[in-house]
C-alpha positions as CSV (number, residue, x, y, z in Angstrom):
1,X,109.1,82.8,115.3
2,X,108.8,78.7,113.9
3,X,108.3,77.5,117.8
4,X,105.7,80.1,118.3
5,X,104.1,78.9,115.5
6,X,104.4,75.3,116.3
7,X,102.7,75.8,119.8
8,X,100.0,78.2,117.9
9,X,99.3,75.3,115.8
10,X,99.7,72.3,118.0
11,X,98.4,73.6,121.0
12,X,94.9,71.6,122.6
13,X,92.6,74.5,124.3
14,X,89.4,74.7,125.8
15,X,86.2,75.7,123.4
16,X,86.4,79.6,122.6
17,X,90.0,79.7,124.0
18,X,91.9,80.0,120.8
19,X,88.9,83.2,120.1
20,X,89.4,84.6,123.5
21,X,93.3,84.8,122.2
22,X,94.3,82.5,125.0
23,X,96.5,79.9,122.6
24,X,98.2,83.2,121.2
25,X,99.3,84.4,124.6
26,X,100.6,81.2,125.3
27,X,102.4,81.1,122.5
28,X,104.1,84.8,122.9
29,X,104.6,83.8,126.3
30,X,106.8,80.6,125.4
31,X,108.7,83.8,122.9
32,X,109.3,86.3,125.6
33,X,110.4,83.7,128.5
34,X,113.2,82.6,126.0
35,X,114.2,85.8,125.6
36,X,114.3,86.9,128.9
37,X,115.2,84.0,130.9
38,X,117.8,85.5,133.2
39,X,115.3,88.0,134.1
40,X,112.3,85.9,135.0
41,X,114.4,83.1,136.6
42,X,114.0,84.9,140.4
43,X,110.5,85.1,140.2
44,X,109.8,81.9,138.7
45,X,112.6,80.3,141.6
46,X,110.7,82.2,144.2
47,X,106.8,80.8,143.3
48,X,108.6,77.3,142.8
49,X,109.6,77.7,146.3
50,X,106.9,78.2,147.9
51,X,104.8,75.4,146.1
52,X,108.0,73.1,147.3
53,X,107.5,74.4,151.2
54,X,103.3,74.2,151.0
55,X,104.0,70.6,149.2
56,X,105.6,69.0,152.2
57,X,102.7,70.2,154.6
58,X,100.2,68.3,152.1
59,X,98.0,64.7,152.9
60,X,100.4,62.6,150.8
61,X,96.8,60.7,150.4
62,X,95.4,63.6,148.9
63,X,95.7,65.3,145.3
64,X,97.0,68.4,144.7
65,X,95.2,70.6,142.2
66,X,97.3,73.3,140.2
67,X,95.3,76.1,138.6
68,X,97.0,78.4,136.2
69,X,99.5,75.6,135.0
70,X,100.7,77.1,131.7
71,X,103.5,76.4,130.5
72,X,104.7,75.1,133.9
73,X,107.7,77.5,134.5
74,X,106.8,78.2,137.7
75,X,105.9,74.6,138.8
76,X,108.7,72.4,140.5
77,X,107.3,69.7,138.4
78,X,109.3,66.8,140.1
79,X,108.2,67.8,143.5
80,X,104.5,67.7,142.3
81,X,105.0,64.4,140.6
82,X,106.4,62.6,143.6
83,X,103.4,63.6,146.0
84,X,102.3,60.2,146.3
85,X,98.4,61.2,145.6
86,X,99.8,62.9,142.8
87,X,98.6,66.5,141.1
88,X,96.5,67.6,138.6
89,X,97.2,70.8,136.3
90,X,94.3,72.7,134.8
91,X,94.4,75.4,132.5
92,X,92.7,76.4,129.1
93,X,95.5,76.0,127.3
94,X,98.1,73.0,126.8
95,X,101.2,73.5,124.7
96,X,102.7,71.0,122.8
97,X,106.1,71.6,124.5
98,X,104.4,70.9,127.7
99,X,102.4,67.6,126.4
100,X,106.0,65.9,125.4
101,X,107.4,66.9,129.1
102,X,105.2,65.6,131.3
103,X,105.4,62.0,129.5
104,X,108.3,62.0,132.3
105,X,105.9,62.8,135.3
106,X,103.8,60.0,135.1
107,X,102.0,61.2,138.4
108,X,100.9,64.5,137.0
109,X,97.9,64.6,134.9
110,X,96.6,67.7,132.8
111,X,92.9,69.0,132.5
112,X,92.0,71.6,130.2
113,X,89.7,73.3,131.5
114,X,87.6,77.1,131.5
115,X,88.9,78.4,134.6
116,X,86.5,81.7,134.2
117,X,83.4,80.3,133.4
118,X,83.7,83.3,130.2
119,X,85.2,81.0,127.4
120,X,81.8,79.6,126.4
121,X,80.0,82.9,126.6
122,X,82.5,84.6,124.6
123,X,82.4,81.6,121.9
124,X,78.7,82.1,121.6
125,X,77.8,85.7,121.8
126,X,79.2,88.7,119.5
127,X,77.6,91.4,122.2
128,X,80.2,91.7,124.8
129,X,77.5,93.2,126.8
130,X,75.4,89.7,127.3
131,X,78.0,87.9,129.1
132,X,77.8,87.3,132.8
133,X,80.1,86.2,135.2
134,X,79.3,83.5,137.7
135,X,79.8,84.2,141.2
136,X,82.0,81.6,141.6
137,X,84.0,79.3,139.1
138,X,82.9,75.5,139.5
139,X,85.8,73.0,141.4
140,X,84.2,69.8,140.0
141,X,86.9,67.3,142.0
142,X,86.4,68.0,146.2
143,X,89.0,66.0,147.5
144,X,91.9,67.7,147.2
145,X,94.9,68.5,150.1
146,X,96.0,71.6,148.4
147,X,95.0,73.9,145.9
148,X,97.0,76.1,144.1
149,X,96.5,79.0,142.3
150,X,99.3,79.7,140.4
151,X,100.3,83.4,139.1
152,X,97.0,83.4,137.2
153,X,94.3,85.9,139.3
154,X,95.9,89.0,137.4
155,X,95.5,86.7,134.0
156,X,92.3,85.8,134.3
157,X,90.3,88.3,132.6
158,X,92.3,87.9,129.5
159,X,90.2,86.3,127.6
160,X,87.5,88.9,128.1
161,X,90.1,91.5,127.6
162,X,91.5,90.3,124.2
163,X,87.9,90.2,123.0
164,X,86.4,93.7,124.6
165,X,89.3,95.8,123.8
166,X,88.7,98.8,121.7
167,X,92.8,98.5,120.7
168,X,95.7,97.0,122.5
169,X,99.3,99.0,123.4
170,X,102.5,97.6,123.9
171,X,102.5,97.7,127.6
172,X,99.4,95.1,127.9
173,X,101.7,92.4,129.2
174,X,98.8,91.8,132.0
175,X,95.4,93.7,132.4
176,X,95.6,97.2,131.2
177,X,92.2,98.3,131.2
178,X,93.1,101.7,129.7
179,X,90.9,101.4,126.6
180,X,88.0,99.7,128.1
181,X,84.8,101.1,128.7
182,X,83.9,101.2,132.7
183,X,81.0,98.1,132.4
184,X,83.2,95.9,130.5
185,X,85.8,96.7,133.4
186,X,83.2,95.9,136.1
187,X,83.0,92.1,134.3
188,X,86.8,92.0,134.1
189,X,87.2,92.6,137.9
190,X,84.4,90.3,138.6
191,X,86.3,87.3,137.1
192,X,88.9,87.8,139.5
193,X,86.3,87.9,142.5
194,X,84.9,84.8,141.5
195,X,88.1,83.1,141.6
196,X,89.0,84.7,145.0
197,X,85.2,83.4,146.5
198,X,85.7,79.8,145.1
199,X,89.3,79.4,146.5
200,X,88.3,80.7,150.0
201,X,85.6,78.5,150.0
202,X,87.7,75.2,148.8
203,X,87.9,73.5,152.1
204,X,91.7,73.2,151.8
205,X,94.6,75.3,152.1
206,X,95.1,77.0,149.1
207,X,97.9,78.7,147.8
208,X,97.7,81.9,145.9
209,X,100.3,83.1,143.9
210,X,99.9,86.6,141.7
211,X,101.0,89.4,140.7
212,X,99.3,92.7,142.3
213,X,100.8,95.6,140.9
214,X,102.1,96.6,137.1
215,X,104.7,99.5,136.5
216,X,105.4,100.5,133.1
217,X,108.2,103.4,132.8
218,X,108.4,104.9,129.4
219,X,111.5,107.1,129.3
220,X,112.5,107.2,132.8
221,X,108.7,108.3,133.5
222,X,107.1,105.3,135.6
223,X,102.9,104.5,135.6
224,X,101.3,101.9,138.2
225,X,98.1,100.0,137.7
226,X,96.8,97.6,140.4
227,X,96.3,93.8,138.5
228,X,94.6,91.9,141.2
229,X,92.1,92.9,144.4
230,X,94.6,92.0,146.9
231,X,92.5,94.1,149.6
232,X,90.2,90.5,149.3
233,X,93.3,88.6,150.5
234,X,94.8,87.9,154.1
235,X,97.6,91.0,154.7
236,X,100.0,90.8,155.0
237,X,101.2,88.3,152.2
238,X,104.0,85.5,153.5
239,X,106.5,87.4,150.9
240,X,106.3,89.7,148.2
241,X,109.4,90.6,145.2
242,X,109.6,92.1,142.0
243,X,109.1,90.0,138.4
244,X,111.4,91.7,135.8
245,X,108.8,90.7,133.3
246,X,109.9,93.1,130.5
247,X,113.0,94.5,130.3
248,X,113.8,97.3,128.4
249,X,114.2,96.2,124.8
250,X,111.3,93.9,124.7
251,X,108.3,95.6,124.1
252,X,109.8,98.8,123.2
253,X,112.8,101.5,122.9
254,X,113.1,102.9,126.6
255,X,110.2,100.7,127.8
256,X,110.6,98.4,130.9
257,X,107.7,96.5,133.0
258,X,108.2,95.1,136.0
259,X,104.8,93.2,138.3
260,X,104.8,93.0,141.9
261,X,104.2,89.5,143.2
262,X,102.9,88.4,146.6
263,X,102.0,84.6,147.9
264,X,99.1,84.3,150.5
265,X,97.9,81.1,152.0
266,X,93.9,80.7,152.4
267,X,92.7,78.1,155.1
268,X,89.0,79.4,155.8
269,X,86.7,76.9,156.5
270,X,84.9,75.0,154.1
271,X,81.8,76.8,152.3
272,X,79.2,76.0,149.7
273,X,80.9,76.9,146.3
């Protein structure tokens, strides 16, 4: 609890990120990782393995951009640091733990950015119904050799969900929409659509890693919910696996949550964003 409190107090965040609950979420992820490290490890290693493989194929003179750097638990920081042109890690929140860790990786930089384009709207508007989603999200830098969307696609609507939900449940580990009205659910889906549209028009290889299905088991009964619009992505994915994100006891007695995770490589022609 002390570590989570320190994360909350000393994290740096984009404007609107605290109100949207993203700093609180970062602190929560840190705590869940400490409690479930062994259960999470296969997923983290699978993610790192795919990133390492793609780094090897990237032009050494071109930088790498990581969208959804988070706590960097699933990033091979040493390999990213060895990439000659370096890498930029990007997210709406950077924790004090990661800030300290990055001192050991001089070829990496961290940019605190609103990837969704929603946070400024949330910060300024008290009425969720006035919030609109951009058709695409803005990539300021256009000289990347590789863009990595790292376990963030399903998480992008969190800022809006945290603000729009009428109530939350223990199973809200991703983007449970059960307590959000249809209009607001439509906006949450649009956030993901904009992210995919932006990645497809990036003009360089894009490695997209994301969960796409959540399975919540309560007392032997399992409920399934989609967490990402994978119908918009190439089929089949390069690989899929299961992430045991919340073993039984983590969020409640006789409750467990797993995520189906996939990895896709997007290499379409450059388009105008």
